[in-house]
C-alpha positions in Angstrom: 36.1 31.5 -80.7 34.0 30.3 -77.8 35.3 31.1 -74.3 36.4 28.1 -72.4 35.0 27.4 -68.9 37.6 27.7 -66.2 37.8 25.3 -63.2 37.9 27.2 -59.9 41.0 26.5 -57.7 40.5 24.9 -54.3 38.9 27.3 -51.8 37.5 29.5 -54.5 33.9 29.9 -55.8 33.2 27.5 -58.6 33.0 28.8 -62.1 29.6 29.9 -63.4 27.3 27.0 -64.1 29.5 24.5 -62.2 27.7 22.6 -59.4 29.6 22.2 -56.1 31.4 18.8 -56.1 30.7 18.0 -52.4 27.0 19.0 -52.2 25.7 15.4 -52.7 28.2 14.0 -50.3 27.4 16.6 -47.6 23.6 15.9 -48.1 24.2 12.2 -47.6 26.4 12.7 -44.5 23.9 15.2 -43.0 21.0 12.9 -43.6 22.8 9.9 -42.1 23.7 11.9 -38.9 20.1 13.0 -38.5 19.0 9.3 -38.8 21.6 8.2 -36.2 20.5 11.0 -33.8 16.8 10.0 -34.3 17.5 6.3 -33.5 19.6 7.3 -30.5 16.7 9.4 -29.2 14.2 6.6 -29.6 16.6 4.2 -27.9 17.0 6.5 -25.0 13.3 6.7 -24.5 13.0 3.0 -24.5 15.9 2.6 -22.0 14.4 5.0 -19.5 12.2 3.0 -17.1 8.7 4.2 -16.5 8.1 5.8 -13.1 6.8 3.3 -10.5 3.1 3.9 -9.9 2.0 3.4 -6.3 -1.3 1.6 -5.8 -4.2 3.8 -4.9 -7.2 3.1 -2.7 -10.3 2.0 -4.5 -13.9 2.2 -3.3 -16.0 2.7 -1.5 -17.1 -1.0 -1.2 -19.5 -2.7 1.2 -19.2 -6.2 2.7 -20.3 -8.1 5.7 -17.9 -8.2 8.6 -18.6 -11.9 9.4 -20.4 -14.9 8.0 -22.3 -15.5 11.2 -24.2 -13.3 13.7 -22.3 -12.3 16.8 -23.9 -12.2 20.3 -22.7 -9.7 22.9 -23.9 -9.0 26.4 -24.8 -5.5 27.4 -24.0 -3.6 30.6 -26.5 -3.5 33.4 -29.5 -5.8 34.0 -27.1 -8.4 35.5 -25.9 -9.2 32.0 -29.3 -10.6 31.0 -29.7 -8.2 28.1 -27.7 -8.8 24.9 -27.2 -7.9 21.3 -27.4 -10.3 18.4 -26.0 -8.5 15.4 -24.6 -8.7 12.0 -22.8 -5.8 10.6 -21.6 -4.5 7.2 -18.7 -2.2 6.6 -18.3 0.5 4.0 -14.6 0.6 3.2 -11.8 1.7 0.9 -9.0 -0.8 0.0 -6.3 -1.4 -2.5 -8.3 -4.4 -3.7 -12.1 -4.7 -3.7 -12.1 -8.3 -2.6 -9.8 -7.8 0.4 -12.6 -8.1 3.0 -14.2 -11.2 1.4 -10.7 -12.7 1.2 -10.4 -12.3 5.0 -13.7 -14.1 5.4 -12.6 -17.0 3.3 -13.8 -15.8 -0.1 -10.5 -16.7 -1.6 -9.6 -13.3 -3.1 -7.2 -13.7 -5.9 -3.9 -12.2 -4.8 -3.5 -9.2 -2.6 -3.3 -8.8 1.1 -5.4 -11.1 3.1 -6.7 -13.4 0.4 -7.3 -16.8 1.8 -9.4 -19.9 0.8 -10.8 -20.2 4.4 -12.0 -17.7 7.0 -9.1 -16.3 9.0 -9.8 -17.7 12.6 -7.6 -15.1 14.2 -9.6 -12.3 12.4 -12.9 -13.8 13.6 -11.7 -14.2 17.2 -10.4 -10.6 17.2 -13.6 -9.2 15.7 -15.7 -11.0 18.4 -13.4 -9.8 21.1 -13.6 -6.2 19.9 -17.5 -6.2 19.7 -18.0 -8.0 23.0 -15.6 -5.7 24.8 -17.4 -2.6 23.4 -20.9 -3.9 24.0 -20.1 -4.7 27.7 -19.7 -0.9 28.2 -23.1 0.0 26.7 -26.6 -0.1 28.2 -29.6 -1.1 26.3 -30.6 2.6 25.9 -27.2 3.4 24.3 -27.7 0.9 21.5 -31.4 1.5 20.8 -31.9 5.2 21.3 -32.1 6.7 17.7 -30.0 9.7 19.0 -27.2 7.5 20.5 -27.1 4.7 17.9 -24.9 6.7 15.5 -22.3 7.3 18.2 -22.3 3.6 19.1 -21.7 2.6 15.4 -18.8 5.1 15.2 -17.2 3.4 18.2 -17.8 0.1 16.5 -16.0 1.5 13.4 -13.0 2.6 15.5 -12.8 -0.8 17.2 -13.2 -2.8 13.9 -10.8 -0.8 11.7 -7.5 -2.2 13.1 -9.0 -5.7 13.2 -10.1 -5.7 9.6 -7.1 -3.7 8.3 -4.1 -4.7 10.4 -0.6 -3.5 9.6 1.2 -5.4 6.8 4.8 -5.3 5.7 5.7 -5.2 1.9 4.0 -7.8 -0.2 3.0 -10.2 2.6 -0.3 -11.8 1.8 -1.5 -12.5 5.3 -1.0 -10.8 8.7 2.2 -11.9 10.3 3.8 -13.3 7.1 7.1 -11.9 5.9 7.8 -9.6 2.9 9.3 -11.8 0.2 12.0 -9.3 -0.8 13.4 -8.2 2.6 12.2 -10.9 5.0 10.8 -8.2 7.3 7.5 -8.8 9.0 5.3 -7.3 11.7 6.3 -7.8 15.4 4.6 -9.8 18.1 3.1 -6.6 19.6 2.0 -5.1 16.3 -1.6 -4.7 17.6 -0.3 -2.1 20.0 1.3 0.0 17.2 0.0 3.5 17.0 1.1 4.0 13.3 -2.1 3.4 11.3 -1.1 5.0 8.0 -1.9 3.4 4.7 0.5 0.7 3.4 1.7 2.5 0.2 2.1 5.8 1.9 4.5 4.8 4.6 7.8 2.8 4.7 10.7 1.8 6.8 14.2 2.4 5.3 16.9 -0.1 6.1 20.6 0.7 5.7 22.6 -2.5 5.9 26.0 -0.7 5.8 25.1 1.6 8.8 22.9 -1.1 10.4 20.1 1.3 10.9 16.3 1.3 10.4 14.0 4.4 10.2 10.2 4.8 9.9 9.3 7.4 7.3 11.2 10.6 8.2 11.9 9.5 11.7 15.4 9.3 13.2 17.6 6.3 12.2 17.6 3.6 14.9 20.0 0.8 15.6 19.0 -2.3 13.5 18.9 -5.2 15.9 17.6 -8.7 15.5 14.4 -8.7 17.4 11.0 -10.2 17.3 9.5 -7.0 18.6 11.6 -4.0 17.5 9.8 -0.7 18.1 10.5 1.8 15.3 9.3 5.4 15.8 8.7 8.3 13.3 9.3 12.0 14.0 5.7 12.4 15.3 6.2 9.8 17.9 4.0 7.2 16.2 5.5 3.7 16.2 5.2 0.2 14.8 6.6 -3.1 16.0 8.6 -5.2 13.5 10.2 -8.6 13.5 13.7 -8.3 12.0 15.0 -11.9 12.9 14.5 -13.1 9.3 15.7 -10.0 7.5 17.7 -10.9 4.4 21.4 -10.5 5.0 22.7 -7.3 3.4 19.3 -6.0 2.4 19.1 -2.2 2.0 16.1 -0.2 0.8 12.6 0.9 1.6 9.8 -1.5 2.6 6.2 -0.4 2.7 4.5 -0.6 6.1 0.9 0.1 7.0 -2.7 -0.8 6.7 -4.1 -2.0 3.3 -7.3 0.0 3.7 -9.7 1.7 6.1 -13.3 1.4 7.3 -15.4 4.5 6.6 -18.7 3.5 8.1 -20.6 0.7 9.8 -24.1 -0.4 8.8 -26.5 -2.6 10.7 -27.3 -5.7 8.7 -29.3 -7.3 11.5 -29.6 -5.8 14.9 -31.6 -7.6 17.6 -31.8 -6.6 21.3 -33.0 -9.2 23.8 
């Protein structure tokens, strides 16, 4: 007589030839858990925001500093000798069309873009060049050995005029940052902090009513049209806090949107 197969009691090994009853169910549960974990992992990747990428300087670019020639008297000769010059600047900026925007090229977006030439920029440019030329003799601006030194002095004088300090996303010198309401102060031209816009910032703490420049000491946050804020190296910038958004806390970029590397002579006439 054939031997009958026996069913294994609970907790014991199944009889020979008998498949485990829970194997398919365990496979299903295990596969389902893996799928859930995979979906959760994908969702977590989608939920994590991408790190904010700070703008970087582009260039070098070259552009004229003004649409018209500038005449400047030289030192000596009773003021009868003068320069008639047109200059070009080699520069780095966050946007290539920044300089043409200052000259009325209507740069799309970005700092300084404007449909017409900025009259304040042109006035400041002329003032800087006239002031410098008035200290130079005809020999200092024509001698091949000295001309490079003169052009370097021009670069130093023009740099803060072409690239003034901005605050946040302001699109023209003196206008406020849209998020914080902060803007440059009335004496901003006297600021010694000339760092790049996206490498420096002021931090505002509304709860403590303090403001700090980079890693400088927190200072009392007052309503002022000309608040001087100092970093740990002693460099400072003037800010207007009168329109600061009530309760705003956070960092606001502060600095120049580019820098002049070199000055070239476009036309250079001594008379």
